[in-house]
C-alpha positions, 0 to 999 in steps of 0.5 A: 744474017741475010737469011735472017733478014729475009725470013724476018721480013716475011714473018713481019709483013702480016703484022705491019700496022700504021702508026697513028700520031697524036693530034693537036686535039688529043694533046689539048685534051690530055693537058686540059686538067692542068693548063689554060686552054690555048686560043688559036690565032693567026699571029705567028710572031716569035714571041707568041710562039714562045708563050704558047710553047712555055704554056704547054711545057708548064702544063706537062711539068704539072702532070709529071712532078713538082715544078721548079725554076728553069723548066726543071722538075723533081719527080717524087717517085722516079730515081736513077735505077742504079744509084737510087738518087733523085732525078731532075727532069727538063723538057725541050719542045714541043714544036708548035704546028707539029704532032711531036711530043716533048723531049724529056731529059733526066739527070741524076742528082749525084752524077751529072754524067748519068743522063736518061731520056724519053718523050712525052708521046712515047715513054721515059727510058730508065733502062740505061743512060743516054751516054754510058762509057762502059762497054755493054753487050748488044742484046737481042732486044736491039735487033728486031729482025733476030728477035722476031726470028727467035720468037718462032723457034723452040726455046732450046734452039733460040740460044744456038741461033743467037750465039751463031750470030755474026755479032760475037758480043750478042747477049741473049736471055730467053725470058727477057728477049722473047717479049722484045719482038714486035711480032709478039707485041702485035699478037699479045692482045690479039690471041696470045694473052687470051690463050692463058685461059687454058691454065686457069687465068681469069679474063682481064676484066676479072683479074683487074677487079681482083687487083682493084679489090685488093688495093682498095683499102690502101688507096682509100686510106691515102685518099682519106688523108688527102695524099695522092696515091700511085699504082705501078703496072710492072711488065705492062706489055701492051697496057692491057691492065694499064688502061683499066687502072687509068680509066677506073678513076681510082688512082691519082697516078699510074706508072706502066713499066716494061723492058720491051721497047716494042711492048711500050710502043704498042701500049702507047698506040693503044692508049692514044686510041682510047678516048676515055684515057684522053679525058682522064685526070689520072697521071699516066707515065710509061717507063722502060726499065728492068724489074731487077733495078726498079727506078723508084724511091724506096717506100713510095708505091702504094699498089704494085701489079704484075699480071702474068709476068713473074715467070718472065723475070730472069733475076726473080730473087732480085726483082722481088726484093726490089718490089718489096723495097719500093712498096710503102709500108702497108703497100700491096703487091698483086701478081698472077703467074704460072706454076711450072707444071704448065711449062713441063713440056718446054722444060723437058725439051730444054733438058733433052736438047742439053744432053739430059742436063738441066739448062742454066736458069738464065737460058730457060724459056721461063721461070719454072715455079715448081710449087706454091711453097717454093713461091712463098719462100721467094716472097719471104726471102724478099722481105715479106712477112709470112702472115701477109702473103697469100697464094691461091691456085686457080684452075690447072696452073694459074697462081694469084699472089697477094702480099702486103709490106 
């Protein structure tokens, strides 16, 4: 592993970027729509500090969910990803005079031992409980050095490197773990995503407009009835579309989700740097989760977006079933992905490296969707009606999917 560590330090040295912490001014702007402005004072008595701390807590509670007593909130959307039971959220902090955010604790309504955590200046972690007695395999996502090394190796070789690790319990799933690398998170909006144009992907602005246009009837209906609407940006990566949804002013709440800690960290950094988002009244949450175990209530989401993501979901059938479950009746799903033909060379290399045999799906670099009909079958099996599924191919291999529940 010393060789891995040395190589990784060289690989990552050029992508280091200074962390920009939230300022007191940015916190004030974020909370301005729900809190009375705080008046600066030299009086540093404990009582005054307590009052200010409580004021900031209540402001954040109002942005996250429905307030109740004792600083607990019951979020109308978030649930335990396994049991689907409601989660009660409590806050601790912030510490006045520092740039630290508020620490969040979320407890399952039916099992007090299932406790999740997060921070208001980072993300809510609903991937796994804080304390879980079950033995779990260590994943590559928890080893940034190995993850970064695997990013630059051919797909068939990645599993061999992971399996040769000194950690015999290491679990490596290429589709999932490629994007947990800090180097990929750094590169994603610095050339990686732009490279999708070769497959026929429209630019981010055009793809966002397509999604917004498809979601518009659902959002307009909710707005006309006086109800709040919510859009989910699944596999949000660095927040390329999250930021556009938030700044559009069309949505009351935006929830950006990803499996990767490094992607969510980069997304938060970019969100902090965007002055338009700081002054927005849209509720914005970042959530770490697994798309195959979506932590939302059933029938609760109005619009669900997944840009260039489906080919990276290891449990594709279960993931699409989960999307159908959480969509509200009449809710809409908009996604872009690749046809398998785009990855033909990678698939051939995997097969050759495996002695001419097909590679197990869990060890493929991506999902290789062979045809539009195959994609349609996946969506129908997930619960969508055939007359409410539309699949369009743009360019060589870009697929645009529109579905209504």
